[in-house]
Structure formats: structure tokens, C-alpha cells
C-alpha positions as CSV (number, residue, x, y, z in Angstrom):
1,M,-0.3,132.0,410.3
2,E,2.8,130.7,408.5
3,L,0.6,130.4,405.2
4,V,-0.2,133.9,405.3
5,I,3.6,134.9,406.0
6,E,4.6,132.8,402.9
7,T,1.7,134.0,400.7
8,L,3.2,137.9,401.5
9,H,6.6,136.7,400.8
10,F,5.9,135.5,397.3
11,L,3.9,138.7,396.4
12,I,6.7,140.9,397.5
13,F,9.0,138.4,395.3
14,D,6.6,138.9,392.6
15,K,5.9,142.4,392.8
16,L,9.7,143.2,392.7
17,N,10.6,140.5,390.6
18,I,13.0,138.8,393.0
19,M,13.6,135.3,392.9
20,P,13.5,133.2,396.1
21,L,16.5,131.3,397.1
22,K,15.8,127.7,395.5
23,T,14.9,129.5,392.1
24,L,17.8,131.6,392.2
25,I,20.2,128.6,392.8
26,E,18.3,127.0,389.5
27,Y,19.0,130.4,387.9
28,N,22.8,130.4,388.4
29,A,22.9,126.7,387.4
30,C,21.3,127.0,384.4
31,I,23.5,129.9,383.7
32,F,26.6,127.8,384.2
33,M,25.4,125.0,382.1
34,Y,24.7,127.8,379.4
35,D,28.3,128.9,379.5
36,Y,29.4,125.3,379.3
37,N,27.1,124.4,376.4
38,Y,28.3,127.2,374.4
39,G,32.0,126.5,375.2
40,H,32.6,129.7,377.4
41,M,34.1,127.9,380.1
42,S,37.6,127.1,380.7
43,E,39.5,123.9,379.7
44,G,39.1,122.2,383.0
45,F,35.3,121.8,382.4
46,T,35.9,120.0,378.8
47,G,34.0,116.7,379.0
48,M,32.4,117.1,382.1
49,W,29.3,116.2,381.0
50,I,28.3,114.2,377.7
51,R,25.1,114.5,375.6
52,R,22.7,111.6,375.6
53,R,23.1,110.9,371.9
54,D,27.1,110.7,372.7
55,L,26.3,107.3,374.9
56,Y,26.1,105.3,371.8
57,P,28.9,106.8,369.3
58,G,28.8,103.8,366.9
59,D,25.2,103.9,366.5
60,E,24.8,106.6,363.8
61,A,21.2,105.8,363.0
62,R,20.1,106.3,366.6
63,H,18.2,109.6,367.1
64,L,17.0,110.2,370.4
65,R,14.3,112.9,370.9
66,N,16.2,114.5,374.2
67,G,19.8,113.9,372.3
68,D,20.8,117.3,372.9
69,D,20.2,116.8,376.9
70,F,23.1,115.7,379.1
71,H,23.4,112.5,380.7
72,V,22.6,112.1,384.3
73,P,23.4,108.9,385.6
74,L,21.2,107.0,388.0
75,L,22.3,107.6,391.6
76,K,22.5,104.8,394.5
77,Y,22.2,107.4,397.0
78,Q,19.7,110.6,396.9
79,Y,22.4,112.8,398.7
80,L,24.2,113.0,395.6
81,A,21.5,114.5,393.3
82,K,22.2,117.8,395.1
83,H,26.1,117.7,394.1
84,P,26.4,120.2,390.9
85,L,27.9,117.3,388.8
86,F,24.3,115.7,389.0
87,Y,22.1,118.8,390.0
88,F,23.3,121.4,387.4
89,P,22.5,118.9,384.1
90,T,19.4,117.9,385.8
91,V,18.2,121.5,386.0
92,W,19.3,122.4,382.6
93,N,17.6,119.0,380.9
94,K,14.2,120.4,382.6
95,L,14.4,123.5,380.4
96,P,12.2,123.9,377.3
97,N,14.3,123.8,374.3
98,E,13.0,127.4,373.3
99,I,15.0,128.6,375.9
100,K,18.1,126.1,375.6
101,F,19.1,127.1,372.2
102,I,19.1,131.1,372.7
103,E,22.7,131.9,371.6
104,S,22.5,135.5,373.0
105,R,23.4,134.9,376.8
106,N,21.9,138.2,377.7
107,I,18.4,137.2,376.1
108,F,18.8,133.6,377.6
109,K,19.1,135.2,380.9
110,T,16.3,137.3,380.7
111,R,13.9,134.6,379.2
112,L,15.1,132.1,381.8
113,K,14.5,134.7,384.6
114,S,11.1,135.2,383.0
115,Y,10.3,131.5,382.7
116,L,11.4,130.6,386.5
117,M,9.5,133.5,387.8
118,N,6.4,132.4,385.9
119,L,6.7,128.9,387.1
120,L,6.6,130.0,390.7
121,F,3.4,132.5,390.2
122,D,1.4,131.0,387.6
């Protein structure tokens, strides 16, 4: 019975183009990181996260394939993974580059929503 109800919920979400709560949280985390990435945040957030390529500032020859991703340190306690300091960049890093590098915020939001909805219903 629970499986039938869950399936009906997903069908309704899909038909009405509504994101479930977990996906909505990921969506807003990505928008927050988009604003951070493109410098649309207040100065209080400057330097909050560093890129992987900036971990080795003296090594100019080192080019990382994921150098544009944000560094997320290994966590000793798993409950910290849900904290925004760690969760937001983790969600951002999982996005494909063709979405992360969209410069228009409105186009980014549209493509992000389509991408997240496709993950749910494909």
C-alpha cells in the first residue's frame, strides 16, 4: 500500500512539475552556491569555500580535472554532512559542468530544475 501511495505522489509531482522536499532543498542549495560562485553574495561569504585548484597555490603546473569544484574536507562525524558548510558545496560539485557554467541565473535555474526533475523521474 505504501508503495502505491509513494508512486502516486511521484506521478502527481511529475505531472505538476513539483519537486519533492529533498529535491527542493538541493535546488536551493545549488542556487545559493551559484550566487556564491558568481560573486552575487554579500562580503560576509567571501572565502567561505575554496576551490580544489587553490589547495596547492604554489604548484602552478598542477591542473586538476575537478579544479573548479569546491573543496569539501573529509568529515570525522557523518552528521556534519548535512551542515550547509559541507552540504552546499557537495551538492554543487555533483552537478554537471554544462549546468554549473551557465552565466544567466534564470537559465541556470530553469536547467537546474529540469536536471533535478529528470533525475527523479527517469
